[in-house]
A tleap script that builds the chain and sets N, CA, C and O, in Angstrom:
source leaprc.protein.ff14SB
mol = sequence {
  NMET LEU VAL ILE VAL GLY SER VAL ILE VAL
  ALA SER GLY LEU VAL LEU ILE PHE PRO VAL
  PHE GLY GLN SER ARG GLU TRP MET GLU LEU
  ALA HIE VAL GLY HIE ALA ILE GLY ALA MET
  LEU MET ILE ALA VAL ILE MET GLY HIE ILE
  TYR ILE GLY THR ILE GLY MET GLU GLY ALA
  ILE GLU GLY MET SER THR GLY TYR CYS ASP
  LEU ASN TRP ALA LYS GLU HIE HIE ASP TYR
  TRP ALA SER GLN MET GLU LYS ARG GLY GLU
  ALA ILE PRO ASN GLU ALA VAL ASN ARG PHE
  SER ASP PRO ASP THR ASN ARG SER LEU GLY
  ARG GLU LEU ARG GLU ALA GLY CGLU
}
set mol.1.N position { 0.818 -1.191 0.000 }
set mol.1.CA position { 0.000 0.000 0.000 }
set mol.1.C position { 0.863 1.256 0.000 }
set mol.1.O position { 0.568 2.229 -0.694 }
set mol.2.N position { 1.931 1.218 0.788 }
set mol.2.CA position { 2.817 2.371 0.861 }
set mol.2.C position { 3.426 2.675 -0.502 }
set mol.2.O position { 3.547 3.840 -0.879 }
set mol.3.N position { 3.807 1.645 -1.239 }
set mol.3.CA position { 4.422 1.848 -2.552 }
set mol.3.C position { 3.412 2.449 -3.527 }
set mol.3.O position { 3.738 3.372 -4.274 }
set mol.4.N position { 2.195 1.928 -3.519 }
set mol.4.CA position { 1.177 2.417 -4.459 }
set mol.4.C position { 0.784 3.854 -4.134 }
set mol.4.O position { 0.795 4.717 -5.012 }
set mol.5.N position { 0.438 4.110 -2.883 }
set mol.5.CA position { 0.017 5.464 -2.491 }
set mol.5.C position { 1.185 6.439 -2.626 }
set mol.5.O position { 1.002 7.573 -3.068 }
set mol.6.N position { 2.376 6.001 -2.248 }
set mol.6.CA position { 3.547 6.858 -2.397 }
set mol.6.C position { 3.823 7.198 -3.848 }
set mol.6.O position { 4.209 8.325 -4.159 }
set mol.7.N position { 3.631 6.234 -4.744 }
set mol.7.CA position { 3.825 6.487 -6.177 }
set mol.7.C position { 2.803 7.482 -6.707 }
set mol.7.O position { 3.135 8.343 -7.521 }
set mol.8.N position { 1.559 7.365 -6.247 }
set mol.8.CA position { 0.519 8.321 -6.658 }
set mol.8.C position { 0.881 9.721 -6.178 }
set mol.8.O position { 0.732 10.692 -6.920 }
set mol.9.N position { 1.356 9.827 -4.943 }
set mol.9.CA position { 1.726 11.141 -4.405 }
set mol.9.C position { 2.906 11.725 -5.179 }
set mol.9.O position { 2.908 12.914 -5.499 }
set mol.10.N position { 3.903 10.905 -5.480 }
set mol.10.CA position { 5.072 11.387 -6.221 }
set mol.10.C position { 4.682 11.801 -7.636 }
set mol.10.O position { 5.056 12.881 -8.092 }
set mol.11.N position { 3.932 10.946 -8.333 }
set mol.11.CA position { 3.549 11.249 -9.717 }
set mol.11.C position { 2.684 12.505 -9.786 }
set mol.11.O position { 2.910 13.374 -10.628 }
set mol.12.N position { 1.702 12.598 -8.906 }
set mol.12.CA position { 0.842 13.785 -8.927 }
set mol.12.C position { 1.620 15.023 -8.491 }
set mol.12.O position { 1.365 16.123 -8.982 }
set mol.13.N position { 2.555 14.850 -7.584 }
set mol.13.CA position { 3.382 15.974 -7.158 }
set mol.13.C position { 4.259 16.493 -8.282 }
set mol.13.O position { 4.463 17.701 -8.401 }
set mol.14.N position { 4.784 15.588 -9.113 }
set mol.14.CA position { 5.587 16.022 -10.260 }
set mol.14.C position { 4.740 16.800 -11.260 }
set mol.14.O position { 5.193 17.796 -11.823 }
set mol.15.N position { 3.514 16.345 -11.479 }
set mol.15.CA position { 2.614 17.077 -12.379 }
set mol.15.C position { 2.332 18.463 -11.812 }
set mol.15.O position { 2.280 19.441 -12.559 }
set mol.16.N position { 2.150 18.551 -10.504 }
set mol.16.CA position { 1.821 19.835 -9.881 }
set mol.16.C position { 3.019 20.778 -9.809 }
set mol.16.O position { 2.862 21.990 -9.949 }
set mol.17.N position { 4.204 20.235 -9.594 }
set mol.17.CA position { 5.368 21.103 -9.409 }
set mol.17.C position { 5.944 21.603 -10.741 }
set mol.17.O position { 6.633 22.623 -10.781 }
set mol.18.N position { 5.657 20.878 -11.827 }
set mol.18.CA position { 6.139 21.284 -13.149 }
set mol.18.C position { 4.956 21.532 -14.090 }
set mol.18.O position { 4.735 20.747 -15.011 }
set mol.19.N position { 4.199 22.601 -13.877 }
set mol.19.CA position { 3.009 22.841 -14.702 }
set mol.19.C position { 3.327 23.344 -16.112 }
set mol.19.O position { 2.422 23.448 -16.940 }
set mol.20.N position { 4.578 23.655 -16.397 }
set mol.20.CA position { 4.930 24.240 -17.693 }
set mol.20.C position { 5.218 23.191 -18.766 }
set mol.20.O position { 5.606 23.550 -19.878 }
set mol.21.N position { 5.040 21.916 -18.462 }
set mol.21.CA position { 5.345 20.875 -19.440 }
set mol.21.C position { 4.128 20.447 -20.249 }
set mol.21.O position { 4.073 19.317 -20.733 }
set mol.22.N position { 3.172 21.321 -20.398 }
set mol.22.CA position { 2.063 21.085 -21.302 }
set mol.22.C position { 0.917 20.258 -20.749 }
set mol.22.O position { 0.128 19.725 -21.530 }
set mol.23.N position { 0.793 20.128 -19.442 }
set mol.23.CA position { -0.354 19.401 -18.902 }
set mol.23.C position { -1.613 20.234 -19.121 }
set mol.23.O position { -1.592 21.461 -19.025 }
set mol.24.N position { -2.691 19.548 -19.413 }
set mol.24.CA position { -3.963 20.251 -19.569 }
set mol.24.C position { -4.554 20.543 -18.188 }
set mol.24.O position { -4.090 20.031 -17.169 }
set mol.25.N position { -5.589 21.378 -18.190 }
set mol.25.CA position { -6.258 21.723 -16.937 }
set mol.25.C position { -6.829 20.468 -16.277 }
set mol.25.O position { -6.805 20.348 -15.052 }
set mol.26.N position { -7.342 19.536 -17.080 }
set mol.26.CA position { -7.925 18.308 -16.535 }
set mol.26.C position { -6.877 17.476 -15.794 }
set mol.26.O position { -7.143 16.935 -14.721 }
set mol.27.N position { -5.675 17.383 -16.385 }
set mol.27.CA position { -4.605 16.621 -15.728 }
set mol.27.C position { -4.183 17.276 -14.417 }
set mol.27.O position { -3.888 16.594 -13.436 }
set mol.28.N position { -4.159 18.609 -14.414 }
set mol.28.CA position { -3.796 19.317 -13.180 }
set mol.28.C position { -4.862 19.094 -12.102 }
set mol.28.O position { -4.534 18.910 -10.930 }
set mol.29.N position { -6.130 19.111 -12.501 }
set mol.29.CA position { -7.202 18.863 -11.534 }
set mol.29.C position { -7.130 17.440 -10.992 }
set mol.29.O position { -7.280 17.223 -9.789 }
set mol.30.N position { -6.900 16.475 -11.872 }
set mol.30.CA position { -6.758 15.084 -11.429 }
set mol.30.C position { -5.549 14.917 -10.509 }
set mol.30.O position { -5.595 14.158 -9.541 }
set mol.31.N position { -4.472 15.630 -10.820 }
set mol.31.CA position { -3.276 15.555 -9.976 }
set mol.31.C position { -3.566 16.108 -8.585 }
set mol.31.O position { -3.118 15.544 -7.586 }
set mol.32.N position { -4.316 17.214 -8.516 }
set mol.32.CA position { -4.677 17.780 -7.213 }
set mol.32.C position { -5.507 16.796 -6.400 }
set mol.32.O position { -5.247 16.585 -5.216 }
set mol.33.N position { -6.507 16.196 -7.040 }
set mol.33.CA position { -7.380 15.250 -6.342 }
set mol.33.C position { -6.586 14.024 -5.900 }
set mol.33.O position { -6.692 13.597 -4.750 }
set mol.34.N position { -5.793 13.456 -6.807 }
set mol.34.CA position { -4.985 12.278 -6.463 }
set mol.34.C position { -3.989 12.565 -5.358 }
set mol.34.O position { -3.780 11.740 -4.469 }
set mol.35.N position { -3.374 13.741 -5.415 }
set mol.35.CA position { -2.395 14.122 -4.398 }
set mol.35.C position { -3.068 14.266 -3.031 }
set mol.35.O position { -2.533 13.810 -2.020 }
set mol.36.N position { -4.230 14.898 -3.006 }
set mol.36.CA position { -4.941 15.103 -1.736 }
set mol.36.C position { -5.433 13.780 -1.156 }
set mol.36.O position { -5.272 13.530 0.038 }
set mol.37.N position { -6.027 12.939 -1.986 }
set mol.37.CA position { -6.523 11.647 -1.495 }
set mol.37.C position { -5.364 10.777 -1.023 }
set mol.37.O position { -5.451 10.144 0.029 }
set mol.38.N position { -4.283 10.744 -1.793 }
set mol.38.CA position { -3.113 9.955 -1.394 }
set mol.38.C position { -2.522 10.436 -0.079 }
set mol.38.O position { -2.150 9.629 0.773 }
set mol.39.N position { -2.435 11.754 0.086 }
set mol.39.CA position { -1.883 12.305 1.326 }
set mol.39.C position { -2.778 11.982 2.519 }
set mol.39.O position { -2.285 11.636 3.593 }
set mol.40.N position { -4.094 12.096 2.332 }
set mol.40.CA position { -5.008 11.778 3.437 }
set mol.40.C position { -4.937 10.299 3.807 }
set mol.40.O position { -4.963 9.950 4.987 }
set mol.41.N position { -4.848 9.434 2.805 }
set mol.41.CA position { -4.700 7.998 3.076 }
set mol.41.C position { -3.409 7.719 3.837 }
set mol.41.O position { -3.406 6.967 4.811 }
set mol.42.N position { -2.322 8.325 3.390 }
set mol.42.CA position { -1.024 8.113 4.033 }
set mol.42.C position { -1.052 8.609 5.477 }
set mol.42.O position { -0.537 7.936 6.370 }
set mol.43.N position { -1.638 9.761 5.713 }
set mol.43.CA position { -1.728 10.301 7.072 }
set mol.43.C position { -2.565 9.390 7.955 }
set mol.43.O position { -2.207 9.147 9.108 }
set mol.44.N position { -3.682 8.881 7.427 }
set mol.44.CA position { -4.536 7.983 8.213 }
set mol.44.C position { -3.796 6.701 8.579 }
set mol.44.O position { -3.902 6.225 9.709 }
set mol.45.N position { -3.048 6.139 7.633 }
set mol.45.CA position { -2.295 4.910 7.908 }
set mol.45.C position { -1.190 5.174 8.925 }
set mol.45.O position { -0.962 4.356 9.816 }
set mol.46.N position { -0.511 6.293 8.801 }
set mol.46.CA position { 0.552 6.634 9.754 }
set mol.46.C position { -0.020 6.813 11.159 }
set mol.46.O position { 0.558 6.329 12.132 }
set mol.47.N position { -1.152 7.506 11.266 }
set mol.47.CA position { -1.771 7.694 12.581 }
set mol.47.C position { -2.228 6.363 13.168 }
set mol.47.O position { -2.081 6.136 14.369 }
set mol.48.N position { -2.777 5.485 12.342 }
set mol.48.CA position { -3.166 4.157 12.813 }
set mol.48.C position { -1.969 3.352 13.266 }
set mol.48.O position { -2.036 2.639 14.268 }
set mol.49.N position { -0.867 3.462 12.529 }
set mol.49.CA position { 0.356 2.745 12.883 }
set mol.49.C position { 0.900 3.241 14.225 }
set mol.49.O position { 1.328 2.444 15.060 }
set mol.50.N position { 0.879 4.539 14.422 }
set mol.50.CA position { 1.345 5.100 15.697 }
set mol.50.C position { 0.445 4.640 16.840 }
set mol.50.O position { 0.936 4.284 17.911 }
set mol.51.N position { -0.867 4.645 16.620 }
set mol.51.CA position { -1.801 4.210 17.662 }
set mol.51.C position { -1.557 2.750 18.035 }
set mol.51.O position { -1.433 2.426 19.216 }
set mol.52.N position { -1.488 1.876 17.044 }
set mol.52.CA position { -1.298 0.449 17.333 }
set mol.52.C position { 0.058 0.205 17.994 }
set mol.52.O position { 0.182 -0.661 18.860 }
set mol.53.N position { 1.061 0.959 17.591 }
set mol.53.CA position { 2.392 0.769 18.157 }
set mol.53.C position { 2.576 1.335 19.548 }
set mol.53.O position { 3.572 1.033 20.205 }
set mol.54.N position { 1.647 2.147 20.013 }
set mol.54.CA position { 1.802 2.746 21.343 }
set mol.54.C position { 0.740 2.231 22.307 }
set mol.54.O position { 1.024 1.354 23.123 }
set mol.55.N position { -0.469 2.757 22.229 }
set mol.55.CA position { -1.490 2.375 23.209 }
set mol.55.C position { -2.455 1.324 22.694 }
set mol.55.O position { -3.222 0.767 23.479 }
set mol.56.N position { -2.443 1.038 21.409 }
set mol.56.CA position { -3.393 0.088 20.841 }
set mol.56.C position { -3.059 -1.363 21.109 }
set mol.56.O position { -3.944 -2.216 21.061 }
set mol.57.N position { -1.805 -1.662 21.389 }
set mol.57.CA position { -1.391 -3.037 21.653 }
set mol.57.C position { -0.614 -3.060 22.964 }
set mol.57.O position { 0.485 -2.512 23.057 }
set mol.58.N position { -1.187 -3.688 23.956 }
set mol.58.CA position { -0.571 -3.722 25.278 }
set mol.58.C position { 0.791 -4.411 25.208 }
set mol.58.O position { 0.912 -5.506 24.657 }
set mol.59.N position { 1.793 -3.777 25.757 }
set mol.59.CA position { 3.132 -4.337 25.801 }
set mol.59.C position { 4.037 -3.864 24.680 }
set mol.59.O position { 5.250 -4.064 24.750 }
set mol.60.N position { 3.484 -3.241 23.646 }
set mol.60.CA position { 4.307 -2.820 22.509 }
set mol.60.C position { 5.223 -1.658 22.875 }
set mol.60.O position { 6.406 -1.679 22.534 }
set mol.61.N position { 4.705 -0.656 23.556 }
set mol.61.CA position { 5.515 0.514 23.891 }
set mol.61.C position { 6.613 0.153 24.884 }
set mol.61.O position { 7.712 0.704 24.820 }
set mol.62.N position { 6.324 -0.766 25.801 }
set mol.62.CA position { 7.347 -1.196 26.755 }
set mol.62.C position { 8.476 -1.921 26.023 }
set mol.62.O position { 9.651 -1.728 26.336 }
set mol.63.N position { 8.121 -2.738 25.069 }
set mol.63.CA position { 9.136 -3.448 24.297 }
set mol.63.C position { 10.003 -2.504 23.489 }
set mol.63.O position { 11.211 -2.711 23.377 }
set mol.64.N position { 9.398 -1.471 22.927 }
set mol.64.CA position { 10.172 -0.513 22.137 }
set mol.64.C position { 11.042 0.372 23.015 }
set mol.64.O position { 12.155 0.727 22.626 }
set mol.65.N position { 10.546 0.733 24.197 }
set mol.65.CA position { 11.304 1.653 25.043 }
set mol.65.C position { 12.412 0.954 25.826 }
set mol.65.O position { 13.456 1.557 26.078 }
set mol.66.N position { 12.207 -0.310 26.218 }
set mol.66.CA position { 13.235 -1.003 26.997 }
set mol.66.C position { 14.071 -1.960 26.162 }
set mol.66.O position { 15.210 -2.263 26.516 }
set mol.67.N position { 13.512 -2.437 25.058 }
set mol.67.CA position { 14.217 -3.429 24.250 }
set mol.67.C position { 13.906 -4.851 24.668 }
set mol.67.O position { 14.432 -5.796 24.080 }
set mol.68.N position { 13.060 -5.020 25.673 }
set mol.68.CA position { 12.697 -6.350 26.167 }
set mol.68.C position { 11.182 -6.466 26.205 }
set mol.68.O position { 10.477 -5.470 26.367 }
set mol.69.N position { 10.686 -7.693 26.055 }
set mol.69.CA position { 9.239 -7.910 26.155 }
set mol.69.C position { 8.983 -9.176 26.957 }
set mol.69.O position { 9.851 -10.038 27.096 }
set mol.70.N position { 7.780 -9.260 27.473 }
set mol.70.CA position { 7.333 -10.419 28.218 }
set mol.70.C position { 7.326 -11.636 27.290 }
set mol.70.O position { 6.963 -11.518 26.120 }
set mol.71.N position { 7.722 -12.794 27.798 }
set mol.71.CA position { 7.792 -13.998 26.975 }
set mol.71.C position { 6.420 -14.386 26.437 }
set mol.71.O position { 6.312 -14.840 25.298 }
set mol.72.N position { 5.376 -14.215 27.235 }
set mol.72.CA position { 4.022 -14.515 26.752 }
set mol.72.C position { 3.639 -13.592 25.598 }
set mol.72.O position { 3.018 -14.036 24.632 }
set mol.73.N position { 4.003 -12.314 25.689 }
set mol.73.CA position { 3.727 -11.366 24.617 }
set mol.73.C position { 4.489 -11.776 23.364 }
set mol.73.O position { 3.945 -11.744 22.260 }
set mol.74.N position { 5.746 -12.160 23.538 }
set mol.74.CA position { 6.552 -12.579 22.391 }
set mol.74.C position { 5.962 -13.818 21.731 }
set mol.74.O position { 5.936 -13.911 20.504 }
set mol.75.N position { 5.490 -14.770 22.531 }
set mol.75.CA position { 4.880 -15.977 21.959 }
set mol.75.C position { 3.596 -15.646 21.209 }
set mol.75.O position { 3.299 -16.251 20.179 }
set mol.76.N position { 2.840 -14.692 21.723 }
set mol.76.CA position { 1.574 -14.330 21.090 }
set mol.76.C position { 1.778 -13.581 19.775 }
set mol.76.O position { 1.032 -13.792 18.818 }
set mol.77.N position { 2.787 -12.707 19.723 }
set mol.77.CA position { 2.968 -11.852 18.555 }
set mol.77.C position { 4.078 -12.315 17.618 }
set mol.77.O position { 4.023 -12.041 16.419 }
set mol.78.N position { 5.070 -13.002 18.134 }
set mol.78.CA position { 6.207 -13.450 17.324 }
set mol.78.C position { 6.581 -14.869 17.749 }
set mol.78.O position { 7.641 -15.097 18.333 }
set mol.79.N position { 5.706 -15.803 17.449 }
set mol.79.CA position { 5.821 -17.174 17.938 }
set mol.79.C position { 7.131 -17.841 17.516 }
set mol.79.O position { 7.803 -18.460 18.341 }
set mol.80.N position { 7.494 -17.723 16.252 }
set mol.80.CA position { 8.706 -18.389 15.763 }
set mol.80.C position { 9.946 -17.834 16.459 }
set mol.80.O position { 10.801 -18.596 16.909 }
set mol.81.N position { 10.044 -16.505 16.546 }
set mol.81.CA position { 11.191 -15.883 17.189 }
set mol.81.C position { 11.283 -16.282 18.659 }
set mol.81.O position { 12.368 -16.588 19.152 }
set mol.82.N position { 10.142 -16.280 19.367 }
set mol.82.CA position { 10.137 -16.637 20.787 }
set mol.82.C position { 10.577 -18.081 20.982 }
set mol.82.O position { 11.325 -18.379 21.913 }
set mol.83.N position { 10.122 -18.980 20.117 }
set mol.83.CA position { 10.530 -20.384 20.262 }
set mol.83.C position { 12.019 -20.546 19.980 }
set mol.83.O position { 12.679 -21.361 20.624 }
set mol.84.N position { 12.558 -19.790 19.034 }
set mol.84.CA position { 13.999 -19.851 18.757 }
set mol.84.C position { 14.810 -19.342 19.951 }
set mol.84.O position { 15.842 -19.922 20.289 }
set mol.85.N position { 14.356 -18.273 20.584 }
set mol.85.CA position { 15.054 -17.734 21.750 }
set mol.85.C position { 15.021 -18.725 22.909 }
set mol.85.O position { 16.003 -18.865 23.637 }
set mol.86.N position { 13.890 -19.414 23.081 }
set mol.86.CA position { 13.788 -20.419 24.148 }
set mol.86.C position { 14.708 -21.602 23.869 }
set mol.86.O position { 15.360 -22.102 24.785 }
set mol.87.N position { 14.772 -22.056 22.626 }
set mol.87.CA position { 15.638 -23.189 22.277 }
set mol.87.C position { 17.101 -22.864 22.538 }
set mol.87.O position { 17.858 -23.710 23.013 }
set mol.88.N position { 17.498 -21.625 22.223 }
set mol.88.CA position { 18.893 -21.230 22.423 }
set mol.88.C position { 19.192 -20.832 23.864 }
set mol.88.O position { 20.349 -20.603 24.218 }
set mol.89.N position { 18.157 -20.750 24.693 }
set mol.89.CA position { 18.351 -20.365 26.086 }
set mol.89.C position { 18.574 -18.880 26.273 }
set mol.89.O position { 19.114 -18.459 27.296 }
set mol.90.N position { 18.169 -18.082 25.305 }
set mol.90.CA position { 18.372 -16.638 25.377 }
set mol.90.C position { 17.146 -15.885 25.874 }
set mol.90.O position { 17.177 -14.659 25.979 }
set mol.91.N position { 16.068 -16.599 26.181 }
set mol.91.CA position { 14.859 -15.943 26.687 }
set mol.91.C position { 15.085 -15.539 28.136 }
set mol.91.O position { 15.551 -16.335 28.950 }
set mol.92.N position { 14.750 -14.301 28.444 }
set mol.92.CA position { 14.901 -13.782 29.800 }
set mol.92.C position { 13.610 -14.073 30.558 }
set mol.92.O position { 12.528 -13.878 30.006 }
set mol.93.N position { 13.691 -14.533 31.805 }
set mol.93.CA position { 12.468 -14.822 32.575 }
set mol.93.C position { 11.582 -13.582 32.707 }
set mol.93.O position { 12.070 -12.453 32.751 }
set mol.94.N position { 10.268 -13.820 32.771 }
set mol.94.CA position { 9.310 -12.714 32.861 }
set mol.94.C position { 9.553 -11.835 34.076 }
set mol.94.O position { 9.339 -10.624 34.014 }
set mol.95.N position { 9.996 -12.425 35.183 }
set mol.95.CA position { 10.248 -11.636 36.389 }
set mol.95.C position { 11.340 -10.604 36.130 }
set mol.95.O position { 11.254 -9.469 36.600 }
set mol.96.N position { 12.359 -10.996 35.387 }
set mol.96.CA position { 13.448 -10.067 35.089 }
set mol.96.C position { 12.977 -8.963 34.151 }
set mol.96.O position { 13.355 -7.804 34.319 }
set mol.97.N position { 12.162 -9.311 33.176 }
set mol.97.CA position { 11.652 -8.309 32.239 }
set mol.97.C position { 10.759 -7.311 32.960 }
set mol.97.O position { 10.813 -6.116 32.668 }
set mol.98.N position { 9.942 -7.776 33.893 }
set mol.98.CA position { 9.042 -6.884 34.624 }
set mol.98.C position { 9.809 -5.867 35.455 }
set mol.98.O position { 9.292 -4.785 35.731 }
set mol.99.N position { 11.025 -6.191 35.855 }
set mol.99.CA position { 11.818 -5.247 36.639 }
set mol.99.C position { 12.272 -4.063 35.801 }
set mol.99.O position { 12.637 -3.023 36.352 }
set mol.100.N position { 12.257 -4.202 34.464 }
set mol.100.CA position { 12.688 -3.098 33.614 }
set mol.100.C position { 11.755 -1.898 33.693 }
set mol.100.O position { 12.173 -0.780 33.392 }
set mol.101.N position { 10.509 -2.101 34.089 }
set mol.101.CA position { 9.581 -0.976 34.180 }
set mol.101.C position { 9.895 -0.083 35.375 }
set mol.101.O position { 9.412 1.047 35.441 }
set mol.102.N position { 10.698 -0.572 36.321 }
set mol.102.CA position { 11.086 0.220 37.484 }
set mol.102.C position { 12.386 0.954 37.157 }
set mol.102.O position { 13.416 0.305 36.973 }
set mol.103.N position { 12.370 2.304 37.076 }
set mol.103.CA position { 13.572 3.033 36.692 }
set mol.103.C position { 14.733 2.852 37.663 }
set mol.103.O position { 15.888 2.980 37.258 }
set mol.104.N position { 14.457 2.553 38.944 }
set mol.104.CA position { 15.540 2.389 39.913 }
set mol.104.C position { 16.347 1.125 39.644 }
set mol.104.O position { 17.564 1.115 39.829 }
set mol.105.N position { 15.677 0.060 39.207 }
set mol.105.CA position { 16.391 -1.199 38.981 }
set mol.105.C position { 16.797 -1.380 37.531 }
set mol.105.O position { 17.517 -2.326 37.210 }
set mol.106.N position { 16.352 -0.494 36.645 }
set mol.106.CA position { 16.595 -0.662 35.222 }
set mol.106.C position { 18.082 -0.745 34.903 }
set mol.106.O position { 18.507 -1.652 34.186 }
set mol.107.N position { 18.874 0.178 35.420 }
set mol.107.CA position { 20.298 0.197 35.083 }
set mol.107.C position { 21.038 -0.974 35.725 }
set mol.107.O position { 21.876 -1.607 35.081 }
set mol.108.N position { 20.736 -1.261 36.973 }
set mol.108.CA position { 21.453 -2.356 37.630 }
set mol.108.C position { 21.073 -3.694 37.019 }
set mol.108.O position { 21.921 -4.580 36.920 }
set mol.109.N position { 19.815 -3.866 36.603 }
set mol.109.CA position { 19.404 -5.118 35.990 }
set mol.109.C position { 20.085 -5.301 34.642 }
set mol.109.O position { 20.496 -6.409 34.299 }
set mol.110.N position { 20.206 -4.222 33.876 }
set mol.110.CA position { 20.900 -4.325 32.594 }
set mol.110.C position { 22.342 -4.769 32.788 }
set mol.110.O position { 22.856 -5.579 32.016 }
set mol.111.N position { 22.992 -4.245 33.814 }
set mol.111.CA position { 24.373 -4.638 34.099 }
set mol.111.C position { 24.421 -6.100 34.524 }
set mol.111.O position { 25.310 -6.840 34.103 }
set mol.112.N position { 23.454 -6.529 35.369 }
set mol.112.CA position { 23.405 -7.929 35.810 }
set mol.112.C position { 23.241 -8.874 34.625 }
set mol.112.O position { 23.902 -9.910 34.553 }
set mol.113.N position { 22.360 -8.514 33.700 }
set mol.113.CA position { 22.117 -9.381 32.544 }
set mol.113.C position { 23.339 -9.454 31.636 }
set mol.113.O position { 23.657 -10.518 31.104 }
set mol.114.N position { 24.023 -8.329 31.456 }
set mol.114.CA position { 25.239 -8.349 30.635 }
set mol.114.C position { 26.319 -9.206 31.282 }
set mol.114.O position { 26.995 -9.982 30.606 }
set mol.115.N position { 26.478 -9.061 32.604 }
set mol.115.CA position { 27.499 -9.848 33.302 }
set mol.115.C position { 27.156 -11.329 33.289 }
set mol.115.O position { 28.050 -12.169 33.186 }
set mol.116.N position { 25.874 -11.660 33.392 }
set mol.116.CA position { 25.465 -13.069 33.375 }
set mol.116.C position { 25.700 -13.689 32.009 }
set mol.116.O position { 25.961 -14.888 31.905 }
set mol.117.N position { 25.609 -12.877 30.955 }
set mol.117.CA position { 25.809 -13.395 29.605 }
set mol.117.C position { 27.271 -13.593 29.260 }
set mol.117.O position { 27.582 -14.311 28.309 }
set mol.118.N position { 28.172 -12.980 30.001 }
set mol.118.CA position { 29.609 -13.092 29.685 }
set mol.118.C position { 30.226 -14.345 30.228 }
set mol.118.O position { 31.420 -14.576 30.043 }
savepdb mol mol.pdb
quit
């Protein structure tokens, strides 16, 4: 969708930015309409993406801000990746991940995990 809508915006934008290349009034009007509809679609998709990535999906913002997610969340949203991490023994216990939400223990826990991995 991004490629199609982006192409419409680029093509219509070129028609609008270079009006001296012999486009008729009809083509300019179509370019305006296509550009406006494409931009509104793109803005709506971007706003939806931001919503789902922040408050629309529980646990997503914590994963993006800390770099860690609950194992149950990982299994629900990224089953193959979570199973690979469990097989390799790289999955961090849920209790340790939950401590990341506490700013006082965040830095010390990160150091503990790095030292445990060495």
